[in-house]
N, C-alpha and C positions, 0 to 999 in steps of 0.2 A: 174327487179331483178328476178321474178319467171322464166321468159322466159330463162334467162342465166342458172339458176340452171337445167331447163329441158333439155336444150342444153347439158350441162356438163353430165348430167346424163346418156342421150342417147349416148354420146359419149364413156362413160366408158363401157355401156354395149355392144356396137358395138365392142369396142376393145377387151373386153373380149370373144366375140363370135368368133371373127376371131383368137385370140390366142388360143382358144380350137381347132379350126379346125387345125391350124398349130401344135398344140401339138399332135393331133392324128395322122397327116402325119409325124411329126418327130418320133412318137414311132413305125410306121411301117417300118422305114428305119433299113436296116441289116448292120451291120457293120463288119469288119473283121480287121481292123488295130486299133492300140492304140489311134491315132490321131482321127479316125472317132468315135470311142466310147466315147472319150473325148468330142468332139463336140456335139454328140447327148445328152450328159449328162448335158453340159451347156445349150444347147437349151431347154431342158426339164425343167430345173430349172428356166431359165429366163421366159419361157412361163407360168410355174406354178405361179411365181410371179405376172405375169400380171393378170393371170386369178383369183387369190385370192386377187388381190390387195394390194400385200406386198411392203413395201418399202426397206426391206432388206431380205436376205435368212434366214429361220429358222434354228433351230440347226442341223436338219438332212441335210438339204440342204448344210449347211456349212460344214459337213464331207465329202460330195462329192467335193466340191468345193476345200477344202484344200488338198484331194488327188490329185486333178488335178493340182493345183497351185504349188505343191510342185515337179513337174516333169520337166525334162528338154524339154524346148519348141522344140527342133529339133525333138524329139521323140514324144512329146505330142500335137505338133500342135498349132494352133492359139488360141485354146480353153484354153490352160494354161494362156495366158495373160488376156482372158474374165474371167476365174475363179478369177485370182487375182484382176481384177476390180471390180467382183460382191462381193467379200470378203470386199473390201475397207479397209482393215487393214493396220497397219503401218509395215508389216513385209518387210524386206529388202531380197528379193530372191536372192541368189547367183548362176546365171545360170553355172558358171564355175564350181562350184562343183556340181550341180544338173545334169550336162551333163557328168561329171567326164572325161574330156578331157586330164588328164594327162598322159604323155607318158609312166610313170612308170606302171600305171595300164594297158595300152595298151600292154607292152612288157611282163609282168609277171602277167597272169590271175591266180587268186586264185581259188582253187577247194574247192567249198562249199559242205557240205553233203546236201542231198535232204531235204526240209521242211516237217515235219509231220504237219497234221493240223486236225482240228475237224470242224464240220459244226453243227450249231443249229440255230434257232430250226429246226427238221426235224420230221414231215412235217412242212413246211413254210406256212404261211398265206400270204406271199409276201416280207417280209424281211427277210434276212438270213445273219448270221455272220459267216465267215471263220475266225476260231482262230488259229493262229499259235502257234506251240509247243514252238519256240523261235523267237526272232526278226529275220526278213529277213536280210541276209547278202548282198543281191543284190536286185535290183529292178526286177519287174516281172509282171505278169498279171495272173489273174484268168479267166480261159476261160469256158464257159457254152455251152453245147451241148443238144439238144433236143433228143427225144428217137430214132430218125432216124439218129443221128450223125452230125446234121447240126449245126455249131457253131452259137448260137444267141446272145452271149454277150461276151465282154472282159471288165474286170474291172482292171485297172493297179494299181500296188502298188510300193511303192519306198522301198529302204533299210531301216531298223530299224522298218518297220510295224510289228505289232503283231496281228491286226485284221483288216479284210475288210469286209465292209458292201456292201451287194448286194440287189438291189431293183428290185423285180419280180412281183410288183404290175402291174397289167394289163395282165399279161402273162396267158395263159391257164393252167388249172389244168393239172397235169401229172407228169411223170418222167423225171428229168434232170440230166445230167453227168456234173462233174465238175473237172477240172484239174488245177493244180497250176504249173505255168511254170516260170523259170528264165533263164537267158543266159547259165547257165551251168546245169540246170536240169529240168526235168519234172516229176511232181509226178504222182502216179497212179490215175486214175479217180475214183470218189465216185459218188453214185447216191443219189439223194433226191427227195422227193416228195413235189409237190406244191398242196396244197387243196384250 
């Protein structure tokens, strides 16, 4: 009995070590497209759950997974389905609505005023919230650039969103620039400090 327990413990420790190495590799991946950013986020959460020996995502992880799960799979990629599976909830996702394939929408685009937003806390210790002045009228993404102007992160959001949580834990300290972009508008960039 003790031999089996020792083997189980060793296997769990090995699994956590390997997951930690993969987690580091995943963190180093640069993404430019929404589906890539989604996959990186789902990978990060899955690996963190393995490392921390979690049976289900914690409340912060669920926030990220819900943002991804509520995207159109055509734009959001396979990570949309993976996020839904990790949430293991009873939500019935209507991809026809999420993808908004109606011909009326395609024929008559609506012009939306640009979104105003604020960022806090600034400086940030790793987590930053982008709070929108009003609900987003269309889906879009928050783009983050380093001081050299290189895009380092893209966080998608959907119509109706009022706040977007950004995770910068593990990023180097410094100044970053943020832009909010939708299909019809791109807002002015603002900067924030990561300490």
